[in-house]
C-alpha positions in Angstrom: 1.9 18.2 -29.5 1.3 19.8 -26.1 0.9 18.6 -22.5 -2.8 19.1 -22.5 -3.2 16.6 -25.3 -1.2 14.1 -23.4 -3.3 14.6 -20.3 -6.5 14.2 -22.4 -5.3 10.9 -23.8 -4.4 9.6 -20.4 -7.8 10.6 -19.0 -9.6 8.8 -21.9 -7.5 5.7 -21.2 -8.8 5.7 -17.6 -12.5 6.6 -18.3 -12.8 4.9 -21.7 -15.2 7.8 -22.6 -14.7 11.1 -24.4 -17.7 12.5 -22.5 -16.4 11.5 -19.1 -12.9 12.7 -19.9 -14.3 16.1 -20.9 -16.1 16.4 -17.6 -13.0 15.6 -15.6 -10.9 18.0 -17.7 -13.6 20.7 -17.9 -13.6 20.4 -21.7 -16.4 20.0 -24.2 -16.6 16.6 -26.0 -15.7 18.2 -29.4 -12.6 19.8 -27.7 -11.6 16.4 -26.4 -12.1 14.8 -29.9 -10.1 17.6 -31.5 -7.1 17.2 -29.2 -7.0 13.4 -29.9 -7.5 13.9 -33.7 -4.6 16.5 -33.7 -2.3 13.9 -32.1 -3.3 11.2 -34.5 -2.7 13.5 -37.5 0.7 14.7 -36.1 1.9 11.1 -35.6 0.1 9.5 -38.5 -1.6 6.8 -36.6 -5.0 5.9 -34.9 -4.7 6.1 -31.1 -8.2 5.4 -30.1 -10.9 2.9 -31.4 -14.0 5.0 -31.1 -16.4 2.1 -31.2 -18.3 1.6 -27.9 -16.7 0.9 -25.5 -13.9 3.3 -26.4 -10.5 1.5 -26.3 -6.9 2.3 -27.1 -5.4 0.8 -30.2 -2.0 -0.9 -30.1 -0.5 2.5 -31.2 -2.5 4.2 -28.5 -1.2 1.8 -25.8 2.4 2.5 -26.8 1.7 6.2 -27.0 0.2 6.1 -23.5 3.3 4.7 -22.0 5.4 7.5 -23.4 2.8 10.2 -22.5 2.8 9.1 -18.9 6.6 9.1 -18.9 6.7 12.6 -20.4 4.3 14.0 -17.8 6.3 12.4 -14.9 9.4 14.0 -16.3 7.6 17.4 -16.3 6.4 16.9 -12.7 9.9 16.0 -11.7 11.3 19.1 -13.3 8.6 21.3 -11.5 9.6 19.7 -8.2 13.3 20.2 -8.8 12.7 23.8 -9.5 10.5 24.2 -6.4 13.3 22.5 -4.4 15.5 25.5 -5.2 13.6 27.4 -2.6 14.9 25.0 0.1 11.4 24.7 1.6 10.3 21.1 1.9 7.2 20.8 -0.3 5.5 18.5 -2.7 3.2 15.5 -2.8 4.3 12.0 -1.5 2.4 8.8 -2.4 2.9 6.2 0.3 2.1 2.6 -0.2 1.5 0.5 3.0 -0.6 -2.3 4.4 -4.0 -1.6 6.1 -2.8 -2.5 9.6 0.3 -0.3 9.3 -1.8 2.5 7.9 -4.2 2.4 10.8 -1.8 1.7 13.6 1.5 3.5 12.7 0.9 6.2 10.2 -1.5 8.4 12.2 1.3 9.2 14.8 3.9 9.7 12.1 1.8 11.8 9.8 0.4 14.0 12.6 3.9 15.1 13.5 5.1 15.4 9.9 2.2 17.5 8.6 2.4 19.7 11.6 6.1 20.4 11.0 5.9 20.6 7.2 2.4 21.9 6.1 3.5 22.3 2.5 4.0 18.6 2.0 0.9 16.6 1.1 0.6 12.8 1.5 -1.7 10.2 -0.2 -1.9 6.8 1.4 -2.4 3.7 -0.8 -3.4 0.5 1.0 -2.0 -2.7 -0.5 -0.2 -5.9 0.3 3.5 -6.1 1.0 4.3 -7.6 -2.5 2.2 -4.9 -4.2 4.0 -2.2 -2.2 7.4 -3.5 -3.4 6.2 -3.7 -7.1 4.6 -0.2 -6.9 7.7 1.4 -5.4 9.8 -0.3 -8.1 7.6 0.9 -11.0 7.2 4.4 -9.5 3.5 4.4 -9.0 4.1 5.1 -5.3 7.1 7.1 -3.9 7.7 5.4 -0.6 6.6 2.1 0.8 6.2 1.0 4.5 6.0 -2.8 4.6 7.2 -6.0 6.1 10.7 -6.7 4.7 10.7 -10.3 3.8 12.6 -10.2 0.5 15.5 -8.1 -0.8 15.0 -6.2 -4.0 18.2 -5.1 -5.7 16.4 -2.0 -7.2 15.1 -0.8 -3.8 16.7 0.8 -0.7 15.3 -0.4 2.6 15.7 0.6 6.2 14.2 -1.3 9.2 11.9 0.9 11.4 10.7 -1.6 14.0 9.9 -5.3 14.5 6.5 -6.9 14.8 5.2 -10.4 15.6 2.2 -12.3 14.5 0.0 -13.7 17.3 -2.9 -16.0 17.8 -6.1 -14.1 18.7 -9.5 -15.4 19.7 -12.7 -13.9 21.0 -13.3 -13.6 24.7 -15.9 -16.4 24.5 -13.7 -18.8 22.5 -12.7 -22.1 24.3 -9.0 -21.1 24.0 -9.5 -17.7 25.7 -9.0 -19.3 29.1 -5.4 -20.1 28.2 -2.5 -17.6 28.2 -0.2 -20.1 26.5 -0.7 -23.1 24.3 1.4 -25.4 22.0 0.9 -25.3 18.2 -0.6 -28.8 18.4 -3.7 -27.2 19.8 -4.3 -25.4 16.5 -5.0 -28.7 14.6 -8.6 -28.8 13.4 -9.3 -25.3 14.7 -11.5 -23.1 12.5 -9.4 -20.2 11.3 -10.1 -16.8 9.8 -7.2 -16.1 7.5 -5.7 -13.1 5.8 -5.7 -13.5 2.0 -2.8 -15.6 0.5 -1.0 -12.6 -1.0 -0.5 -10.9 2.4 2.8 -11.1 4.4 1.0 -12.4 7.5 -0.6 -15.2 5.6 2.6 -16.3 3.9 4.2 -16.5 7.4 1.3 -18.5 8.8 1.3 -20.9 5.8 5.0 -21.5 6.3 4.7 -22.2 10.0 1.8 -24.6 9.5 3.7 -26.4 6.7 6.7 -26.8 9.0 4.5 -28.5 11.6 2.4 -30.4 9.1 -0.8 -28.6 10.1 -3.6 -28.4 7.6 -5.7 -25.5 9.0 -9.5 -25.5 8.7 -10.0 -22.2 6.9 -13.6 -20.9 7.3 -13.0 -17.4 5.8 -10.3 -15.4 4.0 -10.2 -11.6 4.3 -7.9 -8.9 2.8 -7.2 -6.9 6.0 -6.5 -7.3 9.7 -9.4 -5.0 10.6 -11.8 -7.3 8.8 -10.3 -10.4 10.4 -10.6 -8.9 13.9 -14.2 -8.1 13.5 -15.0 -11.7 12.5 -12.9 -13.1 15.4 -14.9 -10.9 17.8 -18.0 -12.6 16.5 -16.4 -15.9 17.4 -16.4 -17.2 13.9 -12.9 -18.6 14.2 -9.4 -17.9 15.5 -6.8 -15.9 13.6 -3.1 -15.1 13.5 -2.4 -11.4 12.7 0.0 -8.6 13.6 0.4 -8.0 17.3 0.5 -4.2 16.8 -2.9 -4.3 15.0 -4.7 -5.7 18.1 -3.1 -3.6 20.8 -6.3 -1.4 21.3 -8.6 -4.4 21.1 -6.6 -6.2 23.8 -6.7 -3.1 26.0 -10.5 -2.8 25.5 -11.0 -6.5 26.2 -12.8 -7.3 22.9 -10.1 -9.9 21.9 -7.8 -12.3 23.7 -4.2 -13.1 22.6 -2.9 -16.6 23.3 0.8 -17.1 23.2 2.1 -19.8 20.9 5.9 -20.4 21.1 6.2 -21.5 17.5 4.9 -18.2 16.3 7.4 -16.2 18.4 9.4 -14.8 15.4 10.1 -11.1 14.9 9.4 -9.6 11.5 11.1 -6.4 10.3 8.9 -3.6 9.2 10.7 -0.9 7.2 10.6 1.9 4.7 11.6 1.3 1.0 12.2 3.6 -1.9 13.7 3.2 -5.4 17.5 3.1 -5.6 19.0 6.0 -7.5 15.7 7.9 -7.7 15.8 11.6 -7.4 14.4 12.5 -3.9 12.5 15.7 -4.0 12.5 17.8 -0.8 9.3 16.2 0.5 10.5 12.7 0.1 14.0 13.6 1.4 12.5 15.2 4.5 10.0 12.4 5.1 12.6 9.6 4.8 15.0 11.5 7.0 12.5 12.0 9.8 11.0 8.5 9.5 14.4 6.8 9.7 15.4 9.0 12.6 12.4 8.1 14.8 13.0 5.8 17.7 11.3 2.4 17.6 9.1 3.5 20.6 7.5 6.0 18.3 6.0 3.2 16.3 5.3 0.8 19.2 3.8 3.4 21.6 0.2 3.1 22.7 -2.5 5.0 20.7 
């Protein structure tokens, strides 16, 4: 068994095709087949059902788990050896929400990549709950998310505090108000974030507390999508204040204060407890946690 064979099996599991796997790995289809056949002979089991579409057998699924673990161990070893040079380098996978990715990370990453050009970053946009799960299972290295729940297996540090605010279009009837009570939101058409997002869970909780059954006309997965629909005056919305700073400055949206929504929400960085931090992760976490809150809240 060699690492190339493991990479081939993993690629087949993603593409479900010997031909596509060969194209991605720059191998001929017979070479791909030979590598898998060699693994099957060595371990005395069938790993892949070659009927169309190609699928992993139960043995193949079990083998895949261990193959991925072996390759992660090898990458970890490579990084530890590279760390001996004392030059921060490596690849960081960051999981974060769409609004944080668009509003906060540009400032952070511009500074970071200018200071440490050998460190590469990949951003994965997902919900807060997905971020926590992904950091926990190792599919992303670092998460930047709303910190609503404590996870025993994760380390967390607060970076700044955000609020969720009512926003409407400039032609909406409520746009003439600067401040309203939550009772004004009854029977109001709403554009909502999808139920699995942190913002939506907060809004649902507030509405439940005040026995408000919102009229939901649309559900969208990101604040950016919500803002565009609100601009078209298709409904009101409650989303992150930081995500609408530029829109308020440009006069395309109006924020209306609602006292019952005036609750601060911690946004922070999370990573796996006890995990080995390569030089890239260590440097990123050190710099991120050392930044003043104004670095995140400053104007674009």
